[in-house]
C-alpha positions as CSV (number, residue, x, y, z in Angstrom):
1,M,-29.3,65.9,1.9
2,R,-26.9,64.8,4.7
3,H,-29.0,61.7,5.3
4,L,-28.9,60.8,1.6
5,T,-25.1,61.4,1.5
6,A,-24.5,59.3,4.6
7,K,-26.6,56.4,3.0
8,L,-24.7,56.7,-0.3
9,T,-21.3,56.7,1.6
10,A,-22.3,53.6,3.6
11,S,-23.5,51.8,0.4
12,C,-20.2,52.7,-1.4
13,L,-18.1,51.4,1.5
14,L,-20.1,48.2,1.6
15,A,-19.6,47.7,-2.1
16,I,-15.9,48.3,-1.9
17,A,-15.6,45.8,1.0
18,F,-17.3,43.1,-1.1
19,M,-15.1,43.9,-4.1
20,T,-11.9,43.6,-2.0
21,T,-12.9,40.5,0.0
22,P,-11.5,37.4,-1.7
23,A,-14.0,34.9,-2.7
24,L,-14.3,31.6,-1.0
25,A,-13.3,28.5,-3.0
26,D,-13.7,24.8,-2.8
27,V,-10.6,22.7,-3.3
28,D,-10.8,19.0,-4.3
29,I,-8.3,16.7,-2.8
30,Y,-7.8,13.0,-3.7
31,R,-7.0,9.8,-1.8
32,G,-5.7,6.9,-3.9
33,V,-7.6,3.7,-3.4
34,D,-7.4,0.2,-4.7
35,A,-9.9,-1.4,-7.1
36,N,-10.9,-4.8,-8.3
37,A,-10.5,-6.0,-11.9
38,N,-14.0,-4.6,-12.8
39,G,-13.0,-1.1,-11.6
40,R,-15.0,-1.1,-8.4
41,A,-13.1,1.1,-6.0
42,T,-12.2,-0.4,-2.6
43,L,-13.6,1.9,0.0
44,S,-13.0,-0.2,3.1
45,P,-11.4,1.4,6.2
46,S,-8.0,0.0,5.2
47,Q,-7.9,2.5,2.4
48,F,-8.2,5.5,4.7
49,R,-5.4,5.2,7.3
50,F,-4.6,8.1,9.5
51,N,-0.9,8.3,10.2
52,P,-1.4,10.7,12.1
53,D,-3.4,12.5,9.2
54,L,-5.0,11.0,6.1
55,S,-2.7,11.8,3.2
56,T,-4.3,13.4,0.2
57,F,-3.2,15.4,-2.9
58,N,-4.8,18.3,-4.8
59,D,-3.7,16.5,-8.0
60,P,-3.8,12.7,-7.9
61,A,-0.8,12.6,-10.3
62,L,1.4,14.0,-7.5
63,A,0.8,11.1,-5.1
64,P,4.0,9.1,-4.7
65,V,2.0,5.8,-4.9
66,Q,-0.4,5.8,-7.8
67,K,-3.6,3.8,-7.1
68,R,-6.1,2.4,-9.5
69,C,-8.8,4.8,-8.4
70,N,-9.1,8.0,-6.3
71,F,-11.7,9.2,-3.9
72,R,-12.4,12.9,-4.1
73,F,-12.9,15.0,-0.9
74,T,-13.8,18.7,-1.0
75,V,-12.4,21.3,1.4
76,T,-14.2,24.6,1.7
77,L,-13.8,28.1,3.1
78,L,-10.4,28.5,1.5
79,H,-8.9,31.0,-0.8
80,D,-6.2,30.0,-3.3
81,P,-4.3,27.8,-0.9
82,V,-1.0,28.7,0.6
83,V,1.0,26.5,3.0
84,G,-0.8,26.4,6.3
85,D,-4.3,27.0,5.0
86,Q,-7.0,24.7,6.3
87,G,-10.7,24.2,6.1
88,P,-13.4,21.7,6.9
89,V,-13.9,18.6,4.8
90,V,-17.4,18.6,3.3
91,G,-19.5,15.8,4.6
92,L,-17.2,14.9,7.4
93,E,-18.1,17.0,10.4
94,G,-15.1,17.9,12.6
95,Y,-12.5,16.7,10.0
96,T,-10.1,19.4,8.8
97,A,-7.7,19.4,5.9
98,T,-4.5,21.4,6.0
99,F,-2.3,22.2,3.0
100,D,1.3,21.6,3.8
101,N,2.6,21.1,0.3
102,N,5.1,18.6,1.5
103,P,5.5,16.8,-0.8
104,A,4.1,19.1,-3.6
105,G,0.3,19.2,-3.6
106,H,0.0,17.4,-0.3
107,W,-3.0,17.9,2.1
108,G,-3.4,16.1,5.5
109,I,-6.9,15.4,6.8
110,A,-7.0,15.4,10.6
111,H,-9.8,13.7,12.5
112,P,-11.6,15.3,15.4
113,A,-9.7,15.1,18.8
114,N,-12.4,13.0,20.4
115,V,-12.2,10.3,17.6
116,N,-9.3,7.8,17.5
117,A,-7.6,6.7,14.3
118,D,-9.5,3.4,13.9
119,A,-12.9,5.1,14.4
120,A,-11.8,7.8,11.9
121,K,-10.9,5.2,9.3
122,A,-14.3,3.6,9.7
123,A,-16.1,7.0,9.5
124,V,-14.3,8.1,6.4
125,S,-15.0,4.6,4.8
126,E,-18.7,4.9,5.6
127,Y,-18.8,8.4,4.1
128,A,-16.9,7.2,1.0
129,Q,-19.3,4.2,0.5
130,A,-22.3,6.4,0.8
131,N,-20.8,8.8,-1.8
132,R,-19.4,6.4,-4.3
133,D,-20.1,9.0,-7.1
134,R,-17.0,10.8,-5.8
135,V,-14.8,8.0,-7.1
136,V,-12.6,9.1,-10.0
137,N,-10.1,7.4,-12.2
138,G,-6.6,6.8,-11.1
139,T,-4.4,4.4,-13.2
140,L,-7.6,2.6,-14.2
141,N,-9.9,4.2,-16.7
142,N,-13.2,2.8,-15.5
143,C,-13.3,3.4,-11.8
144,N,-16.7,3.2,-10.2
């Protein structure tokens, strides 16, 4: 009986721990990019400048400069973000996004310490070009 009680107690504690642990969430963040007249998004390195971080927003409408298209990045291992939260950027190993909410909705993507800003621009551009399906509308309705 004691063995059964101990097993049940352990199972109950484990269930409670799962119920009180907040779920992980993915957060989409957006970088405004230019586009040509046909709606083809420009995903060249010049669109992804690190100064010192790559500026992105969790709502493209919050960006101070509205671009014709947006590129969507995903940050994972976050709960509902609060200022200071950070997580890895999906698909960009070693790149981390931090929510600073300054201005509202702002996230900064930092490149790995062993990568300089020019190499980071090139790496992000390469990732964006390989994942063109992550281009979404900005001020233009037919981004691609």
